C-alpha positions as CSV (number, residue, x, y, z in Angstrom):
1,X,20.0,40.6,28.9
2,X,17.3,42.9,30.3
3,X,18.8,45.9,28.8
4,X,18.6,44.1,25.3
5,X,15.0,43.1,26.1
6,X,14.1,47.3,27.0
7,X,16.2,48.4,23.8
8,X,14.1,45.8,21.7
9,X,10.9,46.6,23.2
10,X,11.6,50.4,23.1
11,X,11.9,50.0,19.1
12,X,8.8,48.1,18.8
13,X,6.8,50.5,20.8
14,X,8.4,53.4,19.0
15,X,7.8,52.1,15.5
16,X,4.1,51.1,16.4
17,X,3.5,54.6,17.3
18,X,5.0,56.0,14.1
19,X,2.3,53.6,12.4
20,X,-0.2,56.0,13.8
21,X,1.3,59.1,12.2
22,X,1.3,57.6,8.9
23,X,-1.4,58.7,6.5
24,X,-3.5,56.3,4.7
25,X,-2.3,57.6,1.2
26,X,1.3,56.5,1.5
27,X,0.5,53.3,0.8
28,X,2.0,51.6,3.9
29,X,0.1,49.1,5.6
30,X,0.3,48.1,9.2
31,X,1.5,44.7,8.4
32,X,4.5,46.2,7.2
33,X,5.1,48.3,10.4
34,X,4.7,45.1,12.6
35,X,7.2,43.4,10.0
36,X,9.7,46.4,10.6
37,X,8.9,46.6,14.5
38,X,9.9,42.8,15.2
39,X,12.2,42.2,12.7
40,X,14.9,44.9,13.2
41,X,16.6,42.7,15.6
42,X,17.3,40.1,13.2
43,X,18.2,42.4,10.7
44,X,20.7,44.3,12.2
45,X,22.3,41.2,13.9
46,X,22.7,40.1,10.5
47,X,24.6,43.1,9.1
48,X,26.5,42.8,12.3
49,X,27.6,39.8,11.5
50,X,28.9,40.3,8.0
51,X,30.5,43.2,8.9
52,X,32.7,41.1,11.4
53,X,32.9,38.6,9.0
54,X,34.4,40.9,6.4
55,X,37.1,42.1,8.5
């Protein structure tokens, strides 16, 4: 469980660091980055369950 939490927090930190490199002209707001940072584990688990159930 600890490894999963470390991967999750690493992904969140990586996406938030990416947020600082995005120019304001690209029309990507901070709220989109936060949603992506905290929502990717939910989205990937849903995709994994769909892939396993389609077998």
